[in-house]
N, C-alpha and C positions, 0 to 999 in steps of 0.2 A: 580611521578605518573607512573603507569604501562603503558605498550605499548597499551594494549587494551583500557584502560580508555582514554588515550591520543588520540587514533584513533577515539573512539566514541565521544569525545568532539569536535574534528574537524568536524566529520560527522554531528553532531547535531547543529553546530553553524549556525546561520541564515545567509543566503546569499542574503539578500534583501536590500531594501532601508530603512529599519526600519519599514515597514508595519507589524503590528501584530494584531491578533485577539485574544481576551480573550477567554479562555477555560471555559466551564461549567463543573466543576469537578463532579457534581452529575450525569451527563449524560454519563461519561466515564465508561468503564468497571472497575471492581476492580483491583487495581494495584498489590497488593501482592508482593511488591518488596522493596528492600532497597532504590532504587532510587525514587526520587519525581515524582509525576504525572506531566503531561504537564499542565502548567498554561496559556500558550499562544502558538499560532501557528504562525510560520514564513514561508515565501516562502523558500523552500529548493531546490537547484539545484542538479541534479544527472545525471549520465550517464547511458543510457539504457543498461541493461545486455545483450540483444540480438544484437541490431544493433549499439550500441555505440553513438547514438544521444544524444546530450545534451538536457535535459528537466527540467522543473521546477514543483515541486509539490507545488501547491499554498496553502496558509493558509486556503482558503475556502474549498478546496478539503480535507485537513487534518481534518478540523472541521467536515465535513460530515462523513468521514471515522471513526473517533474516537468516535463521539457522536451519530450519526444517525445509521450507519451500525454496530456500536459496535465492531470495530476492535481492536485488541490487541495493547497496547501502545508501544510494542516493534517493531511493523511493520513499514516499510517505503516503499516508492515506489521504484521499481527497474527496471520497464519496461515502455517505452513510450506508449502513447495511441494506436498508430498503431500496435505495437507488441502485446499489450494486446488484441486488437480486433482480430488480426490474430489467436492468440491462442484460444480465445473463439469460433471463427468460426470453427476452426479445431475440437474442442471438440464437437460442435453441429453436425458436419458432422459425427463424429464417433458415437455419440448417435443414429443418424438416421440409420446408417448402422447396429448397434446392434439391433435396433427395427425391422428392416426388416428381419434380420437373425433369430430372435426369432419367428417372425410370420411364416417364412418358416418352421422352425423346428416344430412348433405347428401344421401346416397343415399335416405333415407327420405322 
């Protein structure tokens, strides 16, 4: 097995007590891949990319992301909730600053 496949197999392996949620394949986005679609969701432990905190992406959160939010099947969680909130707040502050600067430019 290639290194990439071996690494992905370890990353995708369930890190839970066996709790699984069945996936509804008709609600997932089209896969268009050689790999099979997700047929069940397991709790996956990961380390936050920004702060290094150990976090768990629960099966319920995955089901919502893949079936309701229509996220790509190749995506996984990489940041903890606190870091995601910090980033989205920073983006909102930047949007507000851009709106204010546009209003000032339009007045001139």
